[in-house]
ZARO-329051 format. One record per residue (C-alpha): x, y, z; residue in three letters; residue number from 0. Coordinates in pm, 1 decimal, m for minus. Example, Ala and Ser with C-alpha at 12.3 -4.5 7.8 and 13.67 -1.06 7.14 Angstrom:
<r u="1230.0" v="m450.0" w="780.0" pafi="ALA" keba="0"/>
<r u="1367.0" v="m106.0" w="714.0" pafi="SER" keba="1"/>
This chain:
<r u="30160.4" v="10528.9" w="23847.2" pafi="UNK" keba="0"/>
<r u="30077.9" v="10891.6" w="23723.9" pafi="UNK" keba="1"/>
<r u="30168.0" v="10842.9" w="23383.8" pafi="UNK" keba="2"/>
<r u="29976.0" v="10534.1" w="23354.3" pafi="UNK" keba="3"/>
<r u="29651.9" v="10715.2" w="23491.0" pafi="UNK" keba="4"/>
<r u="29737.5" v="10981.3" w="23242.5" pafi="UNK" keba="5"/>
<r u="29711.3" v="10725.7" w="22930.4" pafi="UNK" keba="6"/>
<r u="29395.4" v="10579.9" w="23084.3" pafi="UNK" keba="7"/>
<r u="29240.3" v="10957.2" w="23092.4" pafi="UNK" keba="8"/>
<r u="29355.8" v="10966.0" w="22689.4" pafi="UNK" keba="9"/>
<r u="29245.3" v="10647.7" w="22648.5" pafi="UNK" keba="10"/>
<r u="28916.8" v="10709.5" w="22790.8" pafi="UNK" keba="11"/>
<r u="28889.5" v="11048.9" w="22591.7" pafi="UNK" keba="12"/>
<r u="28937.1" v="10874.7" w="22253.4" pafi="UNK" keba="13"/>
<r u="28694.8" v="10593.9" w="22305.8" pafi="UNK" keba="14"/>
<r u="28434.9" v="10863.5" w="22419.6" pafi="UNK" keba="15"/>
<r u="28527.2" v="11085.0" w="22091.7" pafi="UNK" keba="16"/>
<r u="28487.0" v="10760.3" w="21870.8" pafi="UNK" keba="17"/>
<r u="28144.3" v="10670.6" w="21996.7" pafi="UNK" keba="18"/>
<r u="28039.2" v="11017.9" w="21952.9" pafi="UNK" keba="19"/>
<r u="28157.8" v="10955.6" w="21575.7" pafi="UNK" keba="20"/>
<r u="27918.4" v="10613.1" w="21568.7" pafi="UNK" keba="21"/>
<r u="28207.5" v="10442.4" w="21402.0" pafi="UNK" keba="22"/>
<r u="28056.1" v="10106.0" w="21490.6" pafi="UNK" keba="23"/>
<r u="27743.6" v="10172.2" w="21313.2" pafi="UNK" keba="24"/>
<r u="27968.2" v="10316.4" w="21013.6" pafi="UNK" keba="25"/>
<r u="28172.1" v="9985.6" w="21008.3" pafi="UNK" keba="26"/>
<r u="27865.3" v="9772.0" w="21026.2" pafi="UNK" keba="27"/>
<r u="27697.3" v="9945.2" w="20739.0" pafi="UNK" keba="28"/>
<r u="27998.2" v="9899.2" w="20532.3" pafi="UNK" keba="29"/>
<r u="28016.1" v="9563.1" w="20617.8" pafi="UNK" keba="30"/>
<r u="27679.0" v="9498.0" w="20465.5" pafi="UNK" keba="31"/>
<r u="27643.1" v="9617.5" w="20126.6" pafi="UNK" keba="32"/>
<r u="27261.5" v="9509.1" w="20063.1" pafi="UNK" keba="33"/>
<r u="27170.9" v="9705.1" w="20374.5" pafi="UNK" keba="34"/>
<r u="27361.1" v="10030.3" w="20254.6" pafi="UNK" keba="35"/>
<r u="27214.3" v="10002.9" w="19880.1" pafi="UNK" keba="36"/>
<r u="26851.2" v="9960.9" w="20048.7" pafi="UNK" keba="37"/>
<r u="26935.9" v="10266.3" w="20244.7" pafi="UNK" keba="38"/>
<r u="27042.9" v="10479.0" w="19993.4" pafi="UNK" keba="39"/>
<r u="26782.5" v="10373.4" w="19796.8" pafi="UNK" keba="40"/>
<r u="26474.3" v="10485.1" w="20020.9" pafi="UNK" keba="41"/>
<r u="26697.0" v="10813.5" w="20052.7" pafi="UNK" keba="42"/>
<r u="26715.4" v="10867.6" w="19696.4" pafi="UNK" keba="43"/>
<r u="26333.9" v="10791.4" w="19639.3" pafi="UNK" keba="44"/>
<r u="26200.9" v="11025.0" w="19935.8" pafi="UNK" keba="45"/>
<r u="26421.5" v="11292.8" w="19750.7" pafi="UNK" keba="46"/>
<r u="26258.3" v="11236.5" w="19422.5" pafi="UNK" keba="47"/>
<r u="25933.9" v="11222.1" w="19623.4" pafi="UNK" keba="48"/>
<r u="26012.4" v="11564.0" w="19766.3" pafi="UNK" keba="49"/>
<r u="26151.4" v="11727.5" w="19468.9" pafi="UNK" keba="50"/>
<r u="25817.7" v="11660.4" w="19281.1" pafi="UNK" keba="51"/>
<r u="25571.6" v="11741.0" w="19552.0" pafi="UNK" keba="52"/>
<r u="25757.4" v="12068.7" w="19627.3" pafi="UNK" keba="53"/>
<r u="25807.2" v="12178.7" w="19245.8" pafi="UNK" keba="54"/>
<r u="25435.6" v="12102.5" w="19204.1" pafi="UNK" keba="55"/>
<r u="25338.8" v="12301.1" w="19520.5" pafi="UNK" keba="56"/>
<r u="25564.4" v="12576.7" w="19397.6" pafi="UNK" keba="57"/>
<r u="25420.0" v="12588.0" w="19011.1" pafi="UNK" keba="58"/>
<r u="25062.5" v="12613.9" w="19161.0" pafi="UNK" keba="59"/>
<r u="25188.5" v="12912.8" w="19391.7" pafi="UNK" keba="60"/>
<r u="25340.7" v="13113.7" w="19104.9" pafi="UNK" keba="61"/>
<r u="25029.2" v="13020.3" w="18851.8" pafi="UNK" keba="62"/>
<r u="24803.8" v="13166.0" w="19124.8" pafi="UNK" keba="63"/>
<r u="25003.1" v="13477.9" w="19190.1" pafi="UNK" keba="64"/>
<r u="25026.3" v="13525.4" w="18822.7" pafi="UNK" keba="65"/>
<r u="24643.5" v="13504.6" w="18778.5" pafi="UNK" keba="66"/>
<r u="24602.6" v="13747.4" w="19074.5" pafi="UNK" keba="67"/>
<r u="24828.4" v="13973.1" w="18892.4" pafi="UNK" keba="68"/>
<r u="24623.0" v="13954.0" w="18578.1" pafi="UNK" keba="69"/>
<r u="24325.0" v="14029.6" w="18778.9" pafi="UNK" keba="70"/>
<r u="24468.1" v="14393.0" w="18908.9" pafi="UNK" keba="71"/>
<r u="24447.7" v="14485.9" w="18553.9" pafi="UNK" keba="72"/>
<r u="24761.1" v="14644.0" w="18526.4" pafi="UNK" keba="73"/>
<r u="24866.3" v="14744.1" w="18136.8" pafi="UNK" keba="74"/>
<r u="25151.9" v="14536.5" w="17982.2" pafi="UNK" keba="75"/>
<r u="25236.5" v="14302.8" w="18250.0" pafi="UNK" keba="76"/>
<r u="24876.9" v="14157.8" w="18295.6" pafi="UNK" keba="77"/>
<r u="24867.0" v="14123.5" w="17932.6" pafi="UNK" keba="78"/>
<r u="25213.9" v="13922.2" w="17942.7" pafi="UNK" keba="79"/>
<r u="25104.2" v="13718.6" w="18231.3" pafi="UNK" keba="80"/>
<r u="24762.6" v="13659.8" w="18064.2" pafi="UNK" keba="81"/>
<r u="24937.4" v="13511.9" w="17760.4" pafi="UNK" keba="82"/>
<r u="25169.4" v="13294.2" w="17972.3" pafi="UNK" keba="83"/>
<r u="24897.3" v="13149.9" w="18157.0" pafi="UNK" keba="84"/>
<r u="24693.6" v="13072.6" w="17838.6" pafi="UNK" keba="85"/>
<r u="24982.7" v="12919.3" w="17721.0" pafi="UNK" keba="86"/>
<r u="24983.7" v="12684.0" w="18008.9" pafi="UNK" keba="87"/>
<r u="24642.1" v="12635.3" w="18069.2" pafi="UNK" keba="88"/>
<r u="24597.3" v="12512.0" w="17704.3" pafi="UNK" keba="89"/>
<r u="24930.5" v="12289.9" w="17738.3" pafi="UNK" keba="90"/>
<r u="24791.5" v="12077.1" w="18004.0" pafi="UNK" keba="91"/>
<r u="24394.9" v="12113.7" w="17983.2" pafi="UNK" keba="92"/>
């Protein structure tokens, strides 16, 4: 009787652990490849848009910071940065 109780407790712990792993959701997703492909497509789309927006903001911040350094009129650094900014502006405008 005591042995059955211990096995029941172990089985209950195993079931709780499996429930926390969300294996049911995983198996359901693996049985429906269209749903899996759709989710992966949306995840890739979100990553791509996020990277594009992030790089755009990062580039704008870097160009703004370089312009501010040029305004400080440091001798050699300002000339170098001014040339870089001029090339970027000429290329895109």
